[in-house]
C-alpha positions as MATLAB code, in Angstrom:
seq = 'MRGILVSGCAVLLLLAACGPDRPEQGTLPPLHYLATADQAGPVAYRDPVGAISPDGNWLATLERGQVRIAPAAGGAAQRVGPGTASIRYLAWLPDSRRVLVHENVFDRSRQEWWIYDRADGSRRPLWPDRPADASPSTGSLAQLSWSADGSAVAGVTREDGGSTVWVLDADGRSAKARATAERLSFPAWSPDGRIACLVRADDHQQLHLPCSATEPLFDDQEAYGRIAFSPDGEWVIYGVPGEGGFLDLWMRRVSGGRRTRLTRFARDAYSPSVGAGGELVFKSQDYRVFLATVPADGGRPEPLTAFQSETPTWSPDGSEIAFTFGSWRHVTDDIHYPDIAQHLGTVTASVETPHREPQRVVRQSYSEDQGMQWSPNGRWIVFHTHEESDDIWLMAADGTGAHQISEDGHETGWARWSPDSRFVVFTSYRRDEAGARHGGLYVIGVDQETGEITEPQQQVPLEGFSEDVIQAEWADAGETLLFESAAAVGQKSLWTVPRTGGAPTRFHEFGSDQIHSGIGVSPDSAWAAYIDRADDGFFQVFRVPLGGGEAEQITADPTHKTQPAWSPLGDRIVFTVFSYRAHFWRIHPFSLRR';
ca = [
       0.077    0.125    0.291;
       1.539    3.300   -1.451;
       3.285    5.193    1.091;
       1.619    3.658    4.339;
       4.530    1.639    5.776;
       6.181    3.948    8.445;
       7.650    1.497   10.557;
       9.230   -1.667    9.177;
      12.310   -0.186    8.421;
      12.923    2.278   11.359;
      15.782    0.311   12.749;
      17.474    1.070    9.256;
      16.651    4.704    8.879;
      17.934    5.165   12.616;
      21.052    3.312   11.696;
      21.668    5.698    8.665;
      21.255    8.575   10.613;
      24.398    7.554   12.806;
      27.154    8.335   10.212;
      30.620    9.723   11.924;
      30.420   13.249   13.049;
      34.027   14.753   14.561;
      33.462   18.505   15.453;
      35.323   18.147   18.397;
      37.129   14.518   18.388;
      37.366   10.856   17.231;
      34.743    8.478   15.583;
      31.689    7.673   17.125;
      31.236    4.313   18.926;
      29.337    1.504   17.140;
      25.974    0.838   17.988;
      24.838   -2.414   19.213;
      20.916   -3.029   19.259;
      18.904   -3.976   22.166;
      15.066   -3.327   22.121;
      11.873   -1.511   21.256;
       9.471   -0.037   22.582;
       6.293    1.049   21.047;
       3.965    4.090   22.425;
       0.063    3.889   22.013;
      -0.673    6.743   20.562;
       0.853   10.512   19.866;
      -1.207   12.496   21.895;
      -1.168   12.895   25.504;
       1.682   10.516   25.577;
       5.473   10.429   26.518;
       8.461    8.337   24.991;
       8.566    4.836   26.949;
      11.599    4.803   29.171;
      14.074    2.361   29.899;
      17.523    1.763   31.838;
      20.308   -0.660   32.304;
      20.565   -2.117   35.268;
      23.789   -1.039   37.832;
      25.359   -4.638   37.099;
      25.005   -3.845   33.519;
      23.350   -7.334   33.124;
      19.433   -6.524   32.827;
      17.702   -4.151   30.424;
      14.202   -2.387   31.555;
      11.923   -0.780   29.734;
       8.226    0.422   29.538;
       5.733   -0.454   27.270;
       1.816   -0.149   27.773;
       1.603    0.474   31.310;
       3.908   -2.647   31.997;
       7.613   -2.956   32.545;
       9.351   -5.418   30.744;
      12.553   -6.999   31.914;
      14.962   -8.888   29.516;
      18.818   -9.791   29.848;
      21.142   -7.122   28.126;
      23.263  -10.039   26.322;
      19.924  -10.710   24.905;
      17.227  -13.607   25.934;
      13.495  -14.100   27.169;
      12.146  -11.425   28.699;
       9.524  -10.785   31.578;
       6.723   -8.099   31.865;
       5.334   -6.918   35.299;
       2.813   -4.678   36.384;
      -0.776   -4.183   36.317;
      -0.477   -2.056   32.600;
      -3.284    0.390   34.192;
      -1.218    3.619   34.683;
       0.525    6.031   32.730;
       4.655    5.350   33.598;
       6.864    8.074   32.900;
      10.205    7.492   34.648;
      11.934    4.333   35.725;
      15.096    3.726   37.687;
      16.981    0.622   39.149;
      17.814    0.262   42.271;
      21.623   -0.338   43.466;
      20.568   -4.449   43.927;
      19.978   -4.891   40.452;
      17.142   -6.966   41.334;
      14.545   -4.079   41.869;
      12.873   -1.569   39.598;
      11.174    1.761   40.784;
       8.122    3.027   38.811;
       6.559    6.605   39.123;
       2.744    5.688   38.339;
      -0.035    8.501   37.548;
      -3.465    6.572   38.589;
      -5.845    7.241   35.201;
      -7.998   10.027   37.001;
      -4.447   12.099   37.854;
      -5.699   12.396   41.313;
      -2.309   11.279   42.620;
       1.084   10.075   41.574;
       2.735    6.956   43.082;
       5.929    5.056   43.562;
       6.263    1.412   43.160;
       8.958   -1.626   43.088;
       8.983   -4.107   41.228;
      10.937   -7.212   41.858;
      12.739   -8.920   38.793;
      13.056  -12.141   40.490;
       9.551  -12.581   41.497;
       7.471  -10.369   39.638;
       6.157   -8.630   42.891;
       4.769   -4.768   42.821;
       4.836   -3.170   46.145;
       4.661    0.308   47.163;
       7.810    2.507   47.813;
       7.972    3.044   51.613;
       4.924    1.836   52.836;
       5.312    2.629   56.632;
       6.180    6.462   55.585;
       4.170    8.676   57.720;
       1.108   10.414   55.519;
       2.275   13.538   56.924;
       5.851   13.134   55.960;
       7.104   16.481   54.049;
       7.959   16.321   51.186;
       4.941   13.706   50.806;
       5.719   10.713   48.435;
       3.729   11.345   45.983;
       5.355   14.995   45.311;
       9.014   13.165   44.694;
       9.718   13.103   41.222;
      13.048   12.016   39.250;
      14.435    9.374   42.152;
      17.475    8.346   41.982;
      19.637    5.844   44.665;
      22.914    6.254   46.032;
      25.487    3.565   44.709;
      25.486    1.927   47.974;
      21.849    2.105   48.845;
      21.958    4.171   51.952;
      20.659    7.311   50.342;
      17.255    8.332   47.525;
      17.740   11.863   45.691;
      14.200   13.156   44.102;
      12.545   16.674   42.944;
       9.668   18.396   44.178;
       8.261   21.418   42.261;
       5.724   24.344   43.580;
       4.842   27.563   42.209;
       7.534   29.391   41.317;
      10.305   26.762   42.303;
      11.630   23.231   42.830;
      13.916   21.779   45.237;
      16.319   18.333   45.202;
      16.051   16.839   48.519;
      17.909   13.535   49.952;
      16.182   11.286   52.083;
      17.526    7.911   53.564;
      16.643    4.622   51.945;
      14.016    4.148   53.857;
      12.016    7.686   52.868;
      13.041    9.474   56.092;
      15.202   12.404   57.454;
      14.522   14.355   54.158;
      16.922   17.408   53.767;
      17.144   20.079   51.140;
      20.033   20.269   48.803;
      19.160   22.948   46.427;
      16.506   24.743   45.678;
      16.370   26.792   42.566;
      13.486   28.107   39.780;
      13.940   25.042   38.156;
      15.798   22.095   38.723;
      15.445   18.429   37.286;
      17.131   14.997   36.995;
      19.323   14.673   39.953;
      21.948   11.748   39.612;
      24.508   10.484   42.076;
      27.997   10.613   41.252;
      30.423    7.573   42.099;
      31.932   10.061   44.957;
      28.735   10.635   46.500;
      27.949   14.394   45.404;
      24.573   15.061   43.341;
      24.469   16.433   40.246;
      21.419   18.027   38.367;
      20.378   19.818   35.431;
      19.642   23.667   36.607;
      17.463   26.080   34.240;
      17.634   29.579   34.674;
      17.611   32.801   32.129;
      16.460   30.474   29.450;
      19.624   27.893   29.531;
      19.406   24.845   31.270;
      22.807   23.614   32.361;
      24.381   21.164   34.409;
      25.718   21.903   37.889;
      28.187   19.571   40.010;
      27.194   19.714   43.253;
      23.358   20.378   42.064;
      24.363   23.387   44.829;
      26.882   24.751   42.783;
      26.520   28.289   41.920;
      28.338   28.035   38.520;
      27.437   25.291   36.347;
      30.387   22.279   35.534;
      30.894   24.137   31.722;
      29.195   26.844   30.343;
      29.744   25.742   26.391;
      26.886   23.474   26.276;
      23.306   23.235   27.596;
      21.826   20.014   29.016;
      18.844   18.445   28.741;
      17.518   15.181   30.056;
      18.738   12.126   31.847;
      22.639   12.298   32.837;
      24.891    9.446   33.812;
      28.714    9.228   35.091;
      31.272    6.309   33.869;
      31.639    3.786   36.727;
      35.068    5.406   37.934;
      33.320    8.722   37.853;
      35.752   10.147   35.588;
      33.330   10.910   32.648;
      29.794   12.755   32.485;
      27.038   12.192   29.725;
      24.423   14.179   29.106;
      21.977   15.122   25.914;
      23.025   18.355   24.098;
      20.154   20.110   21.442;
      21.352   20.455   17.950;
      20.267   21.802   14.587;
      16.485   21.604   15.104;
      16.523   21.387   18.638;
      17.022   17.524   19.061;
      18.802   15.755   21.355;
      22.029   13.665   20.551;
      24.587   12.509   23.694;
      28.236   14.091   24.567;
      30.701   12.903   27.173;
      33.613   15.236   28.889;
      35.581   14.686   31.637;
      34.205   15.690   35.160;
      37.456   17.629   35.548;
      36.986   19.422   32.161;
      38.418   19.534   29.044;
      37.550   18.484   25.358;
      34.119   17.119   24.715;
      33.330   14.026   22.669;
      30.066   13.590   20.838;
      28.501    9.790   21.155;
      25.794    9.690   18.829;
      24.272   11.711   16.045;
      20.496   10.467   15.001;
      17.801   12.302   13.210;
      15.582   12.829   16.162;
      16.117   12.441   19.834;
      19.099   10.045   21.437;
      18.966   10.858   25.196;
      18.176    9.206   28.868;
      21.792    7.434   29.235;
      22.484    5.057   31.783;
      25.823    3.252   32.316;
      26.867   -0.753   33.874;
      29.475   -1.285   35.781;
      31.492   -2.602   32.977;
      31.041    1.006   31.373;
      28.371   -0.163   28.605;
      26.127    3.351   27.946;
      22.216    2.299   27.015;
      20.318    5.136   25.809;
      17.175    5.471   23.739;
      16.546    7.420   20.410;
      12.972    8.518   19.641;
      11.033    7.171   16.057;
       7.974    9.334   15.738;
       6.441   10.003   12.838;
       3.033   10.986   11.547;
       1.151   11.272    8.698;
      -2.137   11.644    7.057;
      -3.665    8.950    4.687;
      -7.609    8.547    3.291;
      -9.512    5.251    2.635;
     -12.868    4.521    1.019;
     -15.662    5.070    3.946;
     -16.648    1.407    3.643;
     -13.135    0.084    3.044;
     -10.394   -0.735    0.957;
      -6.811    0.635    0.251;
      -5.862    3.624    1.936;
      -3.755    6.394    0.330;
      -1.287    8.781    1.574;
      -2.076   12.392    1.465;
       0.940   14.217    3.368;
       4.859   13.100    3.500;
       5.712   15.498    6.303;
       4.975   15.448   10.101;
       0.869   16.190    9.958;
      -2.005   14.946   12.185;
      -5.502   15.520   13.926;
      -7.216   16.166   10.471;
     -10.321   17.567    9.499;
     -12.229   18.763    6.170;
     -13.524   21.756    4.477;
     -17.224   21.899    4.170;
     -16.960   21.561    0.671;
     -14.606   18.259    0.888;
     -11.888   20.099   -1.168;
      -9.587   20.660    1.680;
      -8.245   18.901    4.663;
      -6.971   20.851    7.392;
      -4.155   19.479   10.218;
      -1.639   20.588   12.995;
       2.098   20.172   11.553;
       5.501   20.699   13.007;
       8.662   19.576   14.527;
       7.354   18.598   17.734;
      10.816   17.825   19.652;
      10.192   16.009   22.815;
      12.539   16.650   25.523;
      13.226   20.465   24.676;
       9.664   21.501   24.001;
       8.600   19.652   27.495;
      10.449   22.006   28.739;
       9.162   25.034   26.766;
       5.602   23.276   26.857;
       2.901   24.799   25.655;
       5.292   27.159   23.512;
       5.992   24.507   21.023;
       6.492   23.650   17.546;
       2.523   23.101   16.251;
       0.811   24.814   13.846;
      -2.063   24.985   11.404;
      -2.113   24.335    7.756;
      -3.990   22.608    4.832;
      -3.661   20.869    1.475;
      -5.974   19.661   -1.284;
      -7.914   16.513   -0.363;
      -7.305   14.790   -3.892;
      -3.581   14.278   -4.751;
      -1.618   11.741   -7.213;
       1.538   12.154   -4.865;
       1.470   13.133   -1.072;
       1.838   16.375   -0.255;
       5.602   16.918    1.347;
       4.550   20.484    2.740;
       1.679   22.430    3.721;
       0.151   24.385    0.841;
      -1.283   26.782    2.910;
      -0.142   28.079    6.305;
      -3.204   28.746    8.465;
      -1.907   29.916   11.746;
       1.915   29.860   13.017;
       2.035   30.766   16.557;
       4.518   30.259   19.103;
       2.557   28.032   21.033;
       0.339   24.915   20.721;
      -2.666   25.105   18.067;
      -4.539   21.538   17.541;
      -7.583   20.423   15.538;
      -8.548   23.308   13.481;
     -12.547   23.038   12.097;
     -14.485   25.555    9.732;
     -17.915   26.720   10.285;
     -20.384   25.279    7.871;
     -20.350   27.984    5.619;
     -16.524   28.138    5.522;
     -16.225   31.833    7.052;
     -14.893   30.784   10.384;
     -12.161   28.507   11.972;
     -12.573   27.362   15.747;
      -9.193   25.790   17.086;
      -7.402   24.576   20.476;
      -4.496   26.806   21.401;
      -2.027   27.511   24.262;
      -1.414   30.828   23.153;
      -2.768   32.577   26.176;
      -4.896   29.775   28.235;
      -6.097   26.033   27.523;
      -8.682   26.958   25.627;
     -10.769   27.103   22.131;
     -10.244   30.317   19.755;
     -12.291   31.615   17.027;
     -10.531   33.806   13.886;
     -11.782   34.289   10.325;
     -10.970   31.592    7.701;
      -8.203   33.982    6.530;
      -6.179   33.380    9.762;
      -7.171   37.263   11.099;
      -9.254   38.021   14.191;
      -7.969   34.791   16.524;
      -9.609   35.425   19.870;
     -10.233   33.450   22.716;
     -13.752   31.860   23.034;
     -14.254   29.057   26.176;
     -12.627   30.013   29.435;
     -10.832   27.847   32.549;
     -10.143   25.332   29.914;
      -7.925   22.483   31.176;
      -6.315   19.588   28.626;
      -9.358   21.367   26.495;
      -9.983   19.171   23.362;
     -11.058   19.559   19.686;
     -13.855   21.992   18.800;
     -16.211   20.767   16.291;
     -19.019   22.786   14.689;
     -22.515   21.644   14.543;
     -24.100   21.115   10.652;
     -26.712   23.907   11.669;
     -24.090   26.370   12.359;
     -25.515   27.272   15.582;
     -22.801   25.695   18.290;
     -19.384   24.319   18.724;
     -18.787   21.079   21.365;
     -15.565   20.374   22.730;
     -14.367   18.720   25.803;
     -12.211   19.886   28.915;
     -10.749   18.557   32.010;
     -12.025   20.004   35.736;
     -10.609   18.866   38.859;
     -13.045   17.500   41.999;
     -11.934   18.665   45.638;
     -10.549   15.569   45.924;
      -7.892   16.380   43.297;
      -9.279   13.961   40.655;
      -9.549   14.981   37.088;
     -12.549   14.581   35.015;
     -13.394   15.267   31.320;
     -16.661   16.786   30.384;
     -18.654   18.248   27.680;
     -19.108   21.799   26.776;
     -21.124   24.045   23.964;
     -20.562   27.662   23.006;
     -23.137   29.332   20.416;
     -21.451   31.072   17.947;
     -22.971   32.814   14.951;
     -21.470   31.792   11.859;
     -22.404   34.787    9.686;
     -20.654   37.298   12.203;
     -18.778   34.950   14.415;
     -20.393   36.321   17.484;
     -20.951   34.570   20.924;
     -25.068   34.039   20.557;
     -24.798   31.794   24.025;
     -22.077   31.489   26.782;
     -20.507   28.584   27.323;
     -22.347   25.984   29.211;
     -21.057   22.679   30.386;
     -23.693   19.538   29.260;
     -24.987   17.802   32.308;
     -24.288   13.942   31.938;
     -27.014   12.320   34.236;
     -25.113    9.519   36.281;
     -22.226    9.276   34.316;
     -18.496    8.982   35.714;
     -16.478    8.354   33.018;
     -13.838   10.878   31.170;
     -15.033   12.391   28.077;
     -12.648   11.861   25.614;
     -13.800   13.701   22.174;
     -17.384   14.902   21.138;
     -18.867   15.534   17.723;
     -22.257   16.212   16.500;
     -24.814   12.682   16.021;
     -27.245   15.056   14.353;
     -27.617   18.479   12.781;
     -27.384   20.039   16.103;
     -29.028   18.467   19.122;
     -27.648   15.396   19.885;
     -24.106   14.601   20.976;
     -21.922   11.736   20.195;
     -19.209   11.590   22.163;
     -16.289    9.198   23.233;
     -15.250    8.319   26.866;
     -12.671    6.216   28.959;
     -13.305    4.508   32.126;
      -9.700    3.238   32.288;
      -7.143    1.814   30.136;
      -8.756   -0.260   27.487;
     -12.188    0.338   28.644;
     -13.528    2.691   25.714;
     -17.399    3.468   24.960;
     -19.302    5.461   22.818;
     -22.462    7.035   23.593;
     -25.234    9.802   22.545;
     -26.624   12.607   24.683;
     -28.984   15.609   23.948;
     -27.083   18.789   23.498;
     -29.094   20.493   26.374;
     -27.865   17.250   28.602;
     -29.638   13.979   30.322;
     -28.844   10.389   30.733;
     -26.313    9.469   28.190;
     -27.045    6.356   26.111;
     -23.930    3.992   25.330;
     -24.305    1.791   22.268;
     -20.594    0.558   21.966;
     -17.944   -0.591   23.884;
     -14.590   -1.438   22.978;
     -11.126   -2.393   23.974;
      -8.781    0.091   22.817;
      -5.601    1.071   24.963;
      -5.228    4.639   23.013;
      -7.024    7.072   24.823;
      -6.954   10.216   23.044;
      -7.572    8.758   19.442;
     -10.660   10.534   18.340;
     -14.126    9.565   16.515;
     -15.588   10.520   13.252;
     -19.506   10.786   12.280;
     -20.786   10.021    8.599;
     -22.567   13.206    7.436;
     -25.765   11.226    6.987;
     -25.359   10.235   10.829;
     -25.439    6.539   10.027;
     -22.579    5.717   11.356;
     -19.792    6.535   13.588;
     -15.717    6.106   13.279;
     -13.403    5.332   16.062;
     -10.228    3.753   16.459;
      -9.277    0.021   17.968;
      -6.568   -2.632   18.106;
      -7.015   -5.219   15.529;
      -6.688   -8.934   15.758;
      -3.081   -8.064   14.270;
      -2.112   -5.583   17.304;
      -2.413   -2.674   15.360;
      -4.583    0.446   15.789;
      -7.119    0.101   12.988;
     -10.014    2.363   12.010;
     -13.335    0.601   12.674;
     -16.776    1.894   11.991;
     -20.031    1.290   13.665;
     -23.815    2.090   13.199;
     -24.686    5.120   15.083;
     -26.876    3.935   18.062;
     -25.269    0.399   17.927;
     -24.768   -2.506   15.781;
     -22.076   -4.839   14.367;
     -18.656   -2.891   14.296;
     -16.686   -3.179   10.598;
     -12.868   -2.797   10.317;
     -12.286   -0.134    7.493;
      -8.346   -0.562    7.272;
      -6.065   -3.564    7.837;
      -2.283   -2.536    6.817;
       0.081   -2.789    9.418;
      -0.063    0.419   10.537;
      -1.222    2.293   13.379;
      -3.895    4.792   13.333;
      -5.505    7.381   14.747;
      -8.015   10.966   14.516;
     -10.490    9.001   12.050;
     -12.849   12.190   10.515;
     -15.388   11.826    7.762;
     -15.705   13.807    4.547;
     -18.535   15.854    4.133;
     -19.537   13.756    0.884;
     -19.433   10.704    2.816;
     -17.352    8.721    0.487;
     -14.131    8.570    2.311;
     -12.633    9.155    6.202;
      -9.150   10.235    6.386;
      -6.876    9.922    9.667;
      -3.435    9.839   11.101;
      -0.866    7.075   10.398;
       1.634    6.886   13.105;
       4.615    5.375   14.384;
       5.811    6.092   17.974;
       8.431    4.145   19.254;
      11.652    4.137   21.327;
      14.520    2.214   20.372;
      17.191    0.847   22.875;
      21.180    0.834   21.957;
      24.336    0.136   23.784;
      27.960    1.507   22.844;
      31.314    1.611   24.924;
      32.014    5.161   25.139;
      34.694    5.267   27.223;
      36.983    3.306   25.012;
      37.247    7.130   22.842;
      38.928    8.229   25.993;
      42.399   10.228   25.303;
];
């Protein structure tokens, strides 16, 4: 299927991107491929993490909420963990048997630290006997790092306007602040017992050793992401943004001297960890998204774009498709979030050769812009942006007069204009008194002739409903809403509810673990399109009769899909194809020493 396959050659492409580079000295060390971990979607996720054990014998990686542990030299792997939480951080304990992971529960009401045991597969909370009123609280600590002798733990807490690096005893008691600044991250123990960290100030981020030092260890390079030391403490390894803002790994002596480049990849190469034998394990990001279309009743997909593009929607006459585009540099953009490289553009819907760039740039701001949709008459555009808040904005179709129309947004979703032109619906989260996050439906009345607000933002009351609302569409001209919800990872449903609210009616359940995958509705309101894992393990486009019935699989090629949108003519569905992986590699960099 022309242009659709994106993942099969990922490793070869990455190897080709690693040619020699000699800006400072020497030759890049040889790469040894270890493993690959897939991410479940391009929206609201972060790369799978991983690290080599302190003894150098085991590789732990994360995938789909589970810890995967395998011999570093190759061999059978085991998976431990419930697979129901969002895990964004992993660290080995000094015994090379236990792994520490940081989990976000589904409703984001709390963060928890758990210890997984490689030998018996057990899982238990970190410091279960630590007093609940201990300061700082266990849940507030991030990026924990164990000292080599196992006697102490370093971690970061963040408060409004500042952050602190703490050192605690191995049992979680006797917490002492070691450094305080506006933004500190990634504390790491050097073999001599000092704690290094990254310090961000004046739009620059640099490596400090110790973390409390007033001056950086070196001032000729910025540093991002996790840092690591050689077993003898002579060398430090860190990530540096290069051309385009993507990271590569460098090393230099702690005592000073020349810097040595270790990798050269097309995208981020980062998150180093070092084993006792001097082996360095890191990951590289393999992230690609583009648009494709498929006949609405199934058939061969056709590529539409050949550049990074996602969240598609159709123009009212079906001649154009809008999307989000940009480089999205994971590590450096996370530091600057929400000021990231995501913009709005369009291309024509019918092409012989995939577009290699936007034909029209609709909006290119300093902040995240996503999910634009035209009004039915084509005069106006609604879209999600973080320019001043996390809300829905309205602007003329020529890109002028952009202004905010929603309020109090939090993780606001993609807006959709009703076919009868009277209303805009969108999703947004709110937190309850316990801190739990809940997604809900919101509607704003808008005059498509003038762009004026006719009815202010109102939440749609959902009687007896407790799940997260993920994405909303219109089930008819403007009186009924269709929405997708998630009760937990792998528990999703489709519902309808009157625009004015009431008890939602569920008409379809499915088991996808891609949370923010989006839905679409056929123009005759007969079908709903959604994303689920097929029997082959790939996320595919499905459709189901609106109101319930037997689901049909629309796509079957071996690529992951997300964000389906039905054409206004009803003949095709556009969607995003994505490949979102982390590849893990081993090198022996200290052989480069001079």
